[in-house]
PLY file of the C-alpha trace (Angstrom):
ply
format ascii 1.0
element vertex 153
property float x
property float y
property float z
element edge 152
property int vertex1
property int vertex2
end_header
0.00 0.00 0.00
2.83 2.41 0.78
4.78 1.87 -2.48
1.97 2.94 -4.85
1.30 6.01 -2.72
4.98 6.95 -2.69
5.19 6.44 -6.47
2.14 8.64 -6.92
3.64 11.43 -4.79
6.97 11.28 -6.60
5.24 11.29 -10.01
3.07 14.24 -8.99
6.09 16.24 -7.83
7.99 15.48 -11.03
4.93 16.34 -13.14
4.41 19.64 -11.35
8.10 20.46 -11.73
8.02 19.77 -15.46
4.80 21.78 -15.79
6.43 24.69 -13.98
9.43 24.57 -16.29
7.34 24.39 -19.44
4.72 27.01 -18.58
6.61 29.46 -16.40
10.28 29.25 -17.26
10.42 28.17 -20.90
7.06 29.44 -22.16
6.60 32.49 -19.94
7.03 36.05 -21.12
9.98 38.01 -19.84
8.01 41.26 -19.88
4.25 41.06 -19.18
3.69 44.52 -20.71
5.33 43.43 -23.94
2.14 41.87 -25.35
0.16 45.09 -24.91
2.92 47.07 -26.63
3.06 44.58 -29.49
-0.71 44.81 -29.94
-0.57 48.61 -29.95
2.24 48.58 -32.52
0.39 46.09 -34.72
-2.76 48.24 -34.67
-0.86 51.41 -35.57
1.24 49.73 -38.28
-1.81 48.23 -40.00
-3.66 51.53 -39.84
-6.57 50.19 -37.79
-8.76 52.81 -36.23
-11.70 52.70 -33.86
-14.02 53.59 -36.75
-12.67 50.82 -38.97
-13.28 48.12 -36.35
-16.61 49.61 -35.30
-15.44 50.41 -31.78
-16.60 53.47 -29.95
-14.28 55.39 -27.70
-15.71 53.65 -24.61
-15.13 50.25 -26.25
-11.56 51.26 -26.93
-11.14 52.25 -23.27
-12.54 48.89 -22.21
-10.12 47.10 -24.52
-7.24 49.06 -23.03
-8.44 48.16 -19.55
-8.60 44.48 -20.47
-5.05 44.58 -21.89
-3.74 46.36 -18.79
-5.56 44.04 -16.37
-4.63 41.01 -18.44
-1.16 41.42 -17.01
-2.42 40.48 -13.53
-3.54 37.11 -14.87
-0.17 36.61 -16.52
1.84 37.97 -13.60
0.10 35.75 -11.08
0.27 32.69 -13.34
-3.50 32.24 -13.76
-3.15 31.73 -17.52
-0.74 28.86 -16.91
-3.76 26.68 -16.05
-6.86 28.68 -17.03
-8.23 30.31 -20.17
-10.70 33.20 -20.25
-12.52 32.79 -23.53
-14.86 35.67 -22.67
-11.84 37.96 -23.11
-10.13 35.87 -25.83
-7.31 34.95 -23.45
-5.86 31.55 -24.20
-4.13 29.77 -21.37
-3.60 26.30 -20.03
-6.14 23.52 -20.27
-5.55 22.14 -16.76
-8.02 24.42 -15.01
-11.53 25.39 -16.08
-12.27 28.38 -18.28
-12.81 31.43 -16.05
-15.27 33.29 -18.30
-18.19 32.61 -15.93
-16.19 32.37 -12.69
-17.53 35.73 -11.47
-21.07 34.31 -11.56
-20.36 30.69 -10.59
-17.83 30.79 -7.74
-20.37 31.67 -5.06
-22.68 28.77 -5.94
-19.78 26.30 -6.12
-17.77 27.46 -3.11
-20.34 29.26 -0.90
-18.49 32.57 -0.98
-18.18 35.47 -3.42
-15.22 35.63 -5.78
-13.35 38.26 -3.73
-13.54 36.07 -0.61
-12.64 32.93 -2.57
-9.49 34.64 -3.88
-8.50 35.53 -0.29
-9.15 32.04 1.10
-9.91 29.43 -1.58
-11.96 26.41 -0.56
-10.76 24.12 -3.36
-7.70 22.01 -2.59
-5.81 22.96 -5.76
-6.42 26.69 -5.50
-5.62 26.69 -1.77
-2.15 25.43 -2.61
-1.68 27.81 -5.52
-2.88 30.98 -3.82
-1.50 29.96 -0.42
2.00 29.94 -1.89
1.54 33.30 -3.61
-1.29 35.27 -1.94
-3.01 38.11 -3.77
-3.11 41.64 -2.41
-6.45 43.46 -2.05
-5.64 45.48 -5.18
-4.83 42.32 -7.17
-8.04 40.65 -5.97
-10.02 43.69 -7.14
-8.27 43.66 -10.53
-8.92 39.94 -11.04
-12.57 40.27 -9.94
-13.17 43.23 -12.27
-11.57 41.40 -15.17
-13.61 38.24 -14.57
-16.77 40.35 -14.26
-16.02 41.79 -17.73
-15.51 38.27 -19.03
-18.86 37.11 -17.62
-20.66 40.06 -19.21
-19.11 39.43 -22.65
-20.65 35.98 -23.12
0 1
1 2
2 3
3 4
4 5
5 6
6 7
7 8
8 9
9 10
10 11
11 12
12 13
13 14
14 15
15 16
16 17
17 18
18 19
19 20
20 21
21 22
22 23
23 24
24 25
25 26
26 27
27 28
28 29
29 30
30 31
31 32
32 33
33 34
34 35
35 36
36 37
37 38
38 39
39 40
40 41
41 42
42 43
43 44
44 45
45 46
46 47
47 48
48 49
49 50
50 51
51 52
52 53
53 54
54 55
55 56
56 57
57 58
58 59
59 60
60 61
61 62
62 63
63 64
64 65
65 66
66 67
67 68
68 69
69 70
70 71
71 72
72 73
73 74
74 75
75 76
76 77
77 78
78 79
79 80
80 81
81 82
82 83
83 84
84 85
85 86
86 87
87 88
88 89
89 90
90 91
91 92
92 93
93 94
94 95
95 96
96 97
97 98
98 99
99 100
100 101
101 102
102 103
103 104
104 105
105 106
106 107
107 108
108 109
109 110
110 111
111 112
112 113
113 114
114 115
115 116
116 117
117 118
118 119
119 120
120 121
121 122
122 123
123 124
124 125
125 126
126 127
127 128
128 129
129 130
130 131
131 132
132 133
133 134
134 135
135 136
136 137
137 138
138 139
139 140
140 141
141 142
142 143
143 144
144 145
145 146
146 147
147 148
148 149
149 150
150 151
151 152
């Protein structure tokens, strides 16, 4: 009974280590703000304007907000496991898509999203957030971003 359990633990540790290397070290961005700058440069070099894409100025402000807040999901490693299709953010496939997390967390975990991010009740997220807790400002940024994602679908 002890050998299979020990093999499982060792395999899990090795798997998590390899996952960390692949997603964070080898595949991670060196500069989280780089993607926003690249997108801005691409838009200006192709001559795209708000009128051409049908965006109004408030839509353009929202897009800027999403790009700026997107960095919190990258910086905290959320996109290593989760995607947010409501904001067209591709991430890992390990965790569920977070597009409806703002609406669904309370029914699944008996606490609102802000409280869940402070003290997660799921075993996986307890370990993840426990090792790298979010500040109040980061919790607010994540909650606002996930609220936008829930409203876009």
